[in-house]
DODOBA-645536 format. One line per 8 residues: number of its first residue (from 0); for each residue x, y, z of C-alpha. Coordinates in Angstrom, 1 decimal, padded with zeros to 4 digits. Layout:
NUM	X Y Z  ...;
END
This chain:
0	018.5 -027.0 -011.4  019.6 -023.6 -010.3  018.5 -022.1 -013.6  015.0 -023.5 -013.1  014.7 -022.0 -009.6  015.9 -018.6 -010.9  013.3 -018.8 -013.7  010.6 -019.8 -011.3;
8	011.6 -016.9 -009.0  011.5 -014.4 -011.9  008.0 -015.7 -013.0  006.7 -015.4 -009.4  008.1 -011.8 -009.1  006.6 -010.9 -012.5  003.2 -012.2 -011.5  003.3 -010.4 -008.1;
16	004.3 -007.2 -009.9  001.5 -007.6 -012.5  -001.1 -008.2 -009.7  000.2 -005.0 -007.9  -000.2 -003.0 -011.1  -003.7 -004.4 -011.7  -004.7 -003.5 -008.1  -003.5 000.1 -008.5;
24	-005.2 000.4 -011.9  -008.4 -000.9 -010.3  -008.1 001.7 -007.5  -007.7 004.5 -010.0  -010.8 003.3 -011.9  -012.7 003.3 -008.7  -011.5 006.8 -007.8  -012.5 008.1 -011.2;
32	-015.9 006.6 -011.0  -016.3 008.0 -007.5  -015.5 011.5 -008.6  -017.7 011.4 -011.7  -020.7 009.8 -010.1  -020.5 012.1 -007.1  -020.2 015.2 -009.3  -023.4 014.0 -011.1;
40	-025.1 013.4 -007.8  -024.2 016.9 -006.5  -025.6 018.4 -009.8  -028.8 016.4 -009.4  -029.2 017.4 -005.8  -028.6 021.1 -006.2  -030.7 021.4 -009.4  -033.8 019.4 -008.4;
48	-033.9 019.6 -004.6  -031.6 022.3 -003.2  -033.7 022.6 -000.1  -032.6 019.1 001.0  -028.9 018.4 000.8  -028.4 014.7 000.5  -025.4 014.2 -001.9  -022.9 013.9 000.9;
56	-024.4 010.6 002.3  -023.4 008.5 -000.7  -020.2 010.5 -001.0  -019.2 009.6 002.6  -020.2 005.9 002.3  -018.4 005.3 -001.0  -015.5 007.5 000.1  -014.8 005.2 003.0;
64	-014.6 002.3 000.5  -012.3 004.3 -001.8  -010.0 005.1 001.1  -009.7 001.4 002.1  -009.3 000.4 -001.5  -006.4 002.9 -001.9  -004.8 001.7 001.3  -004.9 -001.9 000.0;
72	-003.7 -001.0 -003.5  -000.7 001.0 -002.2  000.0 -001.6 000.5  -000.6 000.9 003.4  -002.3 -001.0 006.2  -001.2 000.7 009.5  -003.5 -001.6 011.5  -003.3 -005.2 010.4;
80	-001.0 -005.1 007.5  001.8 -007.5 006.4  004.4 -006.0 008.7  002.1 -006.5 011.7  001.6 -010.2 010.7  005.3 -010.7 010.4  006.0 -009.0 013.8  003.3 -011.1 015.5;
88	004.6 -014.4 014.0  008.1 -013.5 015.2  006.8 -012.6 018.6  004.9 -015.9 019.0  007.9 -017.9 017.8  010.1 -016.2 020.4  007.5 -016.8 023.1  007.3 -020.5 022.1;
96	011.0 -020.9 022.1  011.3 -019.2 025.5  008.6 -021.4 027.0  010.3 -024.5 025.5  013.6 -023.5 027.1  011.9 -023.0 030.5  010.5 -026.5 030.3  013.9 -028.1 029.8;
END
């Protein structure tokens, strides 16, 4: 029985690691697309309508998405990440335990 649990744990760890690698790979693909497309947009803007600079608008919009994609891929969520969830759960469990002890 213990061998099956160990095998199951190894499979779950492998699948989690594989998903993490796929997420990071997806981020790098998105980043490469962002760079290439925006270089192309800068070229088009400066060549055909240099009197009106507009390339930074799609660069800013897509850039925000790339930043959040990177934060998710590298597990950096300073606002509402996994650590925050775990701290809140622990806090609510302590509060519930404290309230239950007061009622006794």
